[in-house]
C-alpha positions in Angstrom: 6.6 0.1 5.3 9.6 1.7 3.8 9.4 4.7 1.4 6.2 6.1 2.5 5.4 9.2 4.5 2.5 10.6 6.4 1.7 12.6 3.2 1.3 9.2 1.4 -2.1 8.9 3.1 -5.0 11.4 3.0 -6.5 12.4 6.4 -9.6 10.5 5.5 -7.6 7.3 4.7 -5.6 7.7 7.9 -8.8 7.9 10.0 -10.4 5.0 8.2 -7.2 2.8 8.7 -7.1 3.7 12.4 -10.7 2.6 12.8 -10.2 -0.6 10.8 -7.0 -1.4 12.8 -9.0 -1.2 16.1 -11.9 -3.2 14.8 -10.4 -5.9 12.5 -6.6 -6.4 12.6 -6.7 -9.1 9.8 -8.5 -6.7 7.4 -6.0 -4.0 8.4 -3.1 -6.2 7.6 -4.6 -7.2 4.2 -5.2 -3.5 3.4 -1.6 -2.7 4.3 -0.4 -5.4 1.9 -2.3 -3.6 -0.9 -0.9 -0.2 0.2 2.6 -1.7 0.1 2.0 -2.9 -3.5 0.8 0.6 -4.4 3.9 2.2 -3.0 6.5 -0.3 -4.2 5.0 -1.3 -7.5 2.7 1.5 -8.6 2.7 0.4 -12.3 1.6 -3.1 -11.3 -1.0 -1.8 -8.9 -2.3 0.5 -11.6 -2.7 -2.4 -14.0 -4.7 -4.3 -11.4 -6.9 -1.3 -10.6 -10.1 0.2 -12.1 -10.3 3.9 -12.6 -13.0 6.3 -11.4 -13.3 9.8 -12.9 -14.0 12.4 -10.2 -14.3 16.2 -10.3 -10.7 16.2 -8.9 -9.4 13.8 -11.5 -8.8 10.1 -11.8 -8.9 7.9 -8.7 -7.8 4.3 -8.9 -9.7 1.6 -7.0 -7.9 -1.7 -6.0 -9.7 -4.6 -4.4 -8.4 -6.1 -1.2 -8.1 -9.8 -2.0 -10.2 -12.0 0.4 -11.8 -9.0 1.9 -14.6 -8.2 -0.4 -16.1 -5.6 -0.8 -13.2 -3.5 0.6 -11.3 -1.4 -1.8 -8.3 1.0 -1.6 -8.8 4.2 -3.4 -5.6 5.9 -4.5 -4.0 8.4 -6.9 -1.0 7.5 -9.0 0.8 10.8 -9.2 2.5 10.5 -5.8 1.2 7.7 -5.2 -1.2 8.5 -2.3 -3.9 6.5 -0.5 -7.1 8.5 -0.6 -9.6 6.2 1.1 -10.4 2.7 2.2 -13.9 1.4 2.5 -16.4 -1.3 1.3 -17.4 -0.5 -2.2 -19.1 -2.7 -4.9 
């Protein structure tokens, strides 16, 4: 995907995505579609996300369509993908 760097993903998210890619390529592709939306249209992605308050600040949570309960957790300042995992 254009416009993103290694720093666009936390170490945790990078490890999670590697594991998902090896286990479930369809889920991996669906997650990458959401990541692309976050990087190319962050305002739209933010409007579709819910917010979680953490001790480090606000983290946004965006559902992966058709792949419930998987969510992409991200921060909007860069934007940056922080984590990807099943979450209610």
